[in-house]
N, C-alpha and C positions, 0 to 999 in steps of 0.2 A: 504495498500500499502505498500511498505517496501520505508524506504528513509534511504539513506545514508550521511551525513549531516558531509562533510569533513571543520574544522579549520586549516589553515594554519597561525596557531599565530607566534608570537614572540619568545615562552619558545619553542611550542608543536605544531607539526602537527597531528592532532588530527581527526579520523574519528571514529561520530556512529552512530551507523546505529541504524535506532527506524524502530516501527512499528505504522505506526500512521494512523489517517481514520479520517476523516471529523464526529466533532462534541464527539467524545472520548481523550485521555490521551495519548500523546505522549505515547510509552511502549520501550525502549532500548533492545534492543537484546545483543546483543554484540562490539568489537568496535577495533582499531586497534590507539592506540601509540607510537610515535617518537617522544627521546626527541630533539630536533632539537634548540639552539635557533641560531636564524638566527643573531641577533642582535652584535653578537660575529665576526660575516662573513662583518662585513660593513669595507671595507676598506678607510682609508685617506679621498677621496673623495664623501662619503657617498652616495655608490655603493657597493652592495653583493658579493664579491667577486667569485670565480669560485670552489674554494673547495665549500661553503655555499653556491654555483648553483647545487654546484654535488651532493649533501647531500642533498639538497632537491628535487628531479628530484624523485630518490632514498626513501626517506621515502612516496614521492605521489604518486611512482609508489606502492609498498609496499602496502599503503591503498585503490587505483584502484583496484590490485585485489583481497585484502580483502573482498571490495563490489563485486563483480562478485563473489568472492564463495558463499555470504552472498544473495544472487539471491534480490540485490535491485534492485529494479525498475529507482529506480533515485538517482542520485548523486547530491549535494547541497554542492558547494564549492566557498569557501567563504575568503579572504586576510584580513586580517586587519593590525596593525602600522606597524611592521617590511619591509613589500616589498610597505604598502601606503607608503612609506616617503624614501627606497631604490631608489636613485637617476636612475638603471636599472628597478624599479620594472615593468613598463609598457614592460620594453624589455621581462623581467623572465615569466610575468604571458605570454605571448601571446606563447614562447617557450614553460610554461607548453599546454596548451590547442593546443598544434598541437601535441606536444609526446602521449601526458596522453589521448587524444579526453575526454576533460571537460570539462567547461567554467567558468571558476572560476573567482571572480571578485572577487573588491578586494572592500571593505565595508569601508565609510567613518564614521571617528568618531560620527558624528549626528547619523549614520543610526546605527550603534553598540553600544550605546546608547538604541535607539528607539526597537531599539530589544527586549534587554532586561528589555527590561520596560517592551516591550509587555508580555512575557514570568513568568517577577515577577506576575506585574497584574492578569496574570490567574492562573498564586497560590495560590496567596492569593484573590483573590476577590472582588465583590463589595467594600464587608464590609467591608475590609480594607480601606476604608477612601482616602484620602489624600497621596499617595504617593512620599514615598525620598527614590531611588536608586543610591547604591553607587557600583560597581566595577573597584576594582584595576586588569592588566591584567599587560601582560612581560613588555610593549612601553606601554598604557596608561593610564590613570584614567575616567573613562565617569561619570558623572554625570546626572539622569533623575530626573525631578520631573510632576506628576500630578494627578488631580481625574480620566481621560479614558483612556482607552487604548493610547493611542496618547501623546505622556506629552505634558504637556506646556512648557516648558522649556527640551535644554539639552544643555553637552556640554565636548565637549572630551581635556585632554589634554597627553600632554607630559612626564608622569609622572610614567611614571610604574616601576612596582618592577624593572624587566632587566635588566630596558634603568639603572636607580639610580645607579643601581648596580655593573653594568659596568664603567658608568663616575664617581662614587665618594667612593665607597666603593673596597677598596684592597688588604685592614690587612686581616689577619687571626690568629687571629683574630680579630673586625673594629676597627680602637686605639677613643677615647670620642670627641679627634680633629673632623676625615671622620666624624663622625654618629649628630656633632653638624654643620659642613658644610651644613653637607645634610640636617639638619631640619632646617632649619633657608634660602638656595635654593627651598623648598616648599614649607615652610607657604610664602616665598613671592610671589611665583607662586600664591598661589592659591590666598594671596590675593589682588592681581593687576588683576587676568585675571577670578574671578566670578563674574558673572553677580547679577544686586541687584536682578530679579527675584528668581535665586538658596536662594541670603543668607537673603531673611525676608520673605525665603519658611514659610508659614502654614500646612504643612507638619503633616497627624497623626500618620506614617506608617514610622516607618525609617527600610529598605531593605540591605543588603551587600550581593553580587554577584559571585562566582568562588572562582578558589584554595586557589587565597592568606590572602582570607577571615577564606575561612570556615578552613586553617590550625593556623591560629589565633584563633579564635575561641577555634577550637579542645585545644587549649596551656595554650588559658583561661578555660576550664576548665579543665585539664589534672592541672594546677600549681596550682587555684584559686578557687576550687570548685562550680566552674558552671556553668550552663546549656552551656553545648557546644550550642545551638541552637543563644545564643546572641552571641555580645558579646559589653563589658561594655571599653571607654573611660580609665576609671580608673584604668583598667590592665594593659590598652596598655602602660602608660608611663615606669612602670616593666619591665612591659614585654621586652620591646627595649633594655635596658639597659642589663638586662643578657639573650637574645639574642645575644649582640652586642659583652656582655664582651665572648662569648664563641667561640671553633675553631669551623671550615664547620664541621669536625666530631662527634663532638659534640654534633652540629647542627640537625646532618638526623638522630641521633639517639634516638631523640626526639617523640614524638606518632605524625602521620600523617604527619610530615619531609620527603621528599625525600633527598635528596641524592643530585640530582640537585636545589631542593625548599629550602634546609638546604641555601646555596651561596648566596639566594637572600632575605631572609626571613625580615631581615632587615631591607629591603630599603621598604616592604611591612609597617611592622609596622610602618614608619614613615610616610608612605602614609597616612595613615588610624588613625591613632591620631590626623595629623592633620586635614586632611580635616575633619573628626568630629567635633572638637575645633573648624574650622572657622565655622564649620554652627551649632553648637551648641546642636550636637545633646550627648546623653548618652552615650544611646545607639540606634545595631542595632540587629536586626532579619539578620538569613543569609536564605538563601533561594535555595533549592536544582538545583532551573528552573535558569540558564543566556541566553543565549546567541545563544548556538544551539537550544535550546527550544523554545528559538524567531524565530528561523528561518526558525522552523518545523512549528511551526505555523499560523506565516505570509503567509507560502506556502500553506497548509493547506485553510487559510482565501480565496486564492487569486481562487484555486479549485473551490473552492465553489462558489463563486462573479461568 
């Protein structure tokens, strides 16, 4: 069957069309992407503005049209932290579903972590042992750990790269004072919020997913001649300082860094380094599968069951 997975995220509205069959590896065929930083359209009350809502409808209309043109059998649509936390998020979901005839559902942070963990487990298999999975999104950081397909422990924290950039990093380039304050904020949050079950993990395979980690790993490979399938915590400190000293335009010229990603890659590096240090992780392996693949795999499991 052909599935359209519509991810309404904090940074991007992304439709991934996949050919998916029970017992087979999901195969991506085409995608439709609109960069729309919903967190930039939050007003003082915590609601998404009329302008943001209109742009969101426009992006979803384009995604639904692309899905139809691609002969999808079903659209699986989900929203993450930006709409999940918006004061008018429930109303927006209702309007979207009525206008575009889809069933957009809000994922909790725990569900987001669990679906991503499932994708990572299926990618690496049982031989990978106990996994600890990190995922930095636009609005939140997800962590999950476990030995089975369902993680033993998960947490979702409001430490996404887009959110932190909006709240803490206004300079271009960023000032040392801004970056230091952000580092302290992230470290304090992790120290306060991480449960002991994650702190004292006995994982034997450390994995990172999604765009922020992939971009950081590629930059690490470019600057330090490292394998871009991995990211070393020792490289992140130097990378953070180097990236912070660059203006956005210079960051956007780096390998794998888009113009939109250039603005938030410093915050992403701060979170990556902080969480790896707190969890005593020296190196993570980058997994190409993440939340969207996990959603497809769970859907296929449901159909089979």
